[in-house]
N, C-alpha and C positions, 0 to 999 in steps of 0.2 A: 699510613696512607700508601695505598698501593699505586705503584706507578703504572699508568696505562701506556702500554707500548703501542704506539701508532705504527702500524705496519705500512711501510711505504710500498705503494704498488709500483712495481717496476713497469714502466711503459714498455710494452713489447715493441721492439723496433721491427718495422715492416720492411722486409727486404724485397725489393722489386728487381726483377730481371728485365733487361732491355727487351722491348718487343722485337720480334723478328720481322724484318722487312720482307715483304713479298718479293720473290725473285721473279723478275719479268725477263723472259728470254726474248731477245730481239732476233728477228730473222735478218741476216745480213745477205743482201743480194750481191753476189760477186760481179763486179763490172767486167766488161769485155775489153781486153787490151786491143788497141787499134794502132796501126802504123800506116799512115796514108800520105801520099804525095798529092799536092794540090792539083797537078795536071791530070790526076785520075778521078777528080770530083766533078760532077756535072756542073756546067756553067749555065746558070738559069738567067734568061733574058727577061727582065721585069718591065722595061720600057726602053726607048731608043737611047737613053743616057745611063741606064743602070743595069748592072749584072751582079750576080752573087754566087758564091759556093758555100756550102754548109757542111760542117762535121759536127755530129752530135754524140756526146757522151751520156753517162747516166744522169747527171744533174747539171750539165753545162753544155753550151753550144758555142762554137766559134764559126764566124762567117767571114769570108774574104769578100769584100764589097768593092766593086769597080765602078767608079762614078766619073762620067765625062764632065768636062768644064760646063758649068751652068745647070747641072742636075740639081733639082730641088727635092729634098725629102720632106714632105709636108709635116706640119706639126702633128704630133701624136704622143701617146704615153702608153705604158704597159706596166704590168706588175713585176716584170723582170728587172733585176739589176743589170746595168750595162757598163762595159768598159770598152772604149773605142781607142785604138792605137793606130795612128796614121803611119803607114809604111812609106808612101810616096804622095806628094801633092799637099793639098790643104783643104780643110773644110771650115766653113763659117757656121757656127752653131748659134741658135737663139734658144737659151735655156734659163729658166728661173729668172726671167726679166733681164738677163745679161746677153750680150753678144760676145762670143769667144771665137777666135780663130785658132784652130789646132793644126799645126804643121807637122811634116815628116819628123818622126822621132818623138812626138809628143802624145800624151795620153789624156783622155777625158773620162771621168767616171760619172755616170748618171744614175741617181738613186731610183728605186721603183716608184712608179706613178708620177714622175716629174715630166710635164710636157716639154717637148723639144722639137726643133726643126733644124735642118742643115742645108747648106748649099756648097757645091763643089766650086772652089775658086779657080782651080786648074784640074786637069785629069788627075784623079786621086785613087789610090788603093789603100783601103783600111781594113783592119781586123776588128770585128765587133764580137765581143765575148758576152754571153748572156747566161744568167742563172736565175731560175731554171731555164731550159731551152724554150725558145719562142714557138708556142703551139701554132700561132697564126702563120708563121713562116713555114712550118712543117706541113701544115694542111692547106697551105696556099690560099688562105682567106685574108691576106694582107693587101686588100684592094687599094689602100692609100699609096702603095708603091707601084701598082700595075697600070699599064696603059701609057699613053703619050703624056709626058710631063714636060 
């Protein structure tokens, strides 16, 4: 009796090489270095109780806002994230169903699209930081702040 040799087929191992990822070159726009004194920045009169100065970077804006006692910033919202740092005085905010008093040395962060309103309890100086920069402020279409309030 003849032995039948069964030949084992050796399964060929498939060797795969990792796919190469497409190389995407990003164009990096180099920002401009700025060194600015606030007293050299235009002081914009928005209404009898409100003035501001703005400095704009590539993706960020800082505004020095001067509010006289009783100044009301009407309720509004924007797609910009906002950080408000009170340098002098105090602002009462209505935001997200809460009333918050922010005093000198304190900070309030306001997420994008969150409606908010503010009132100056005393003469106040604050720094508002926005990312991205506020287009309505830059092109002066911010009618909610302009006129007699």
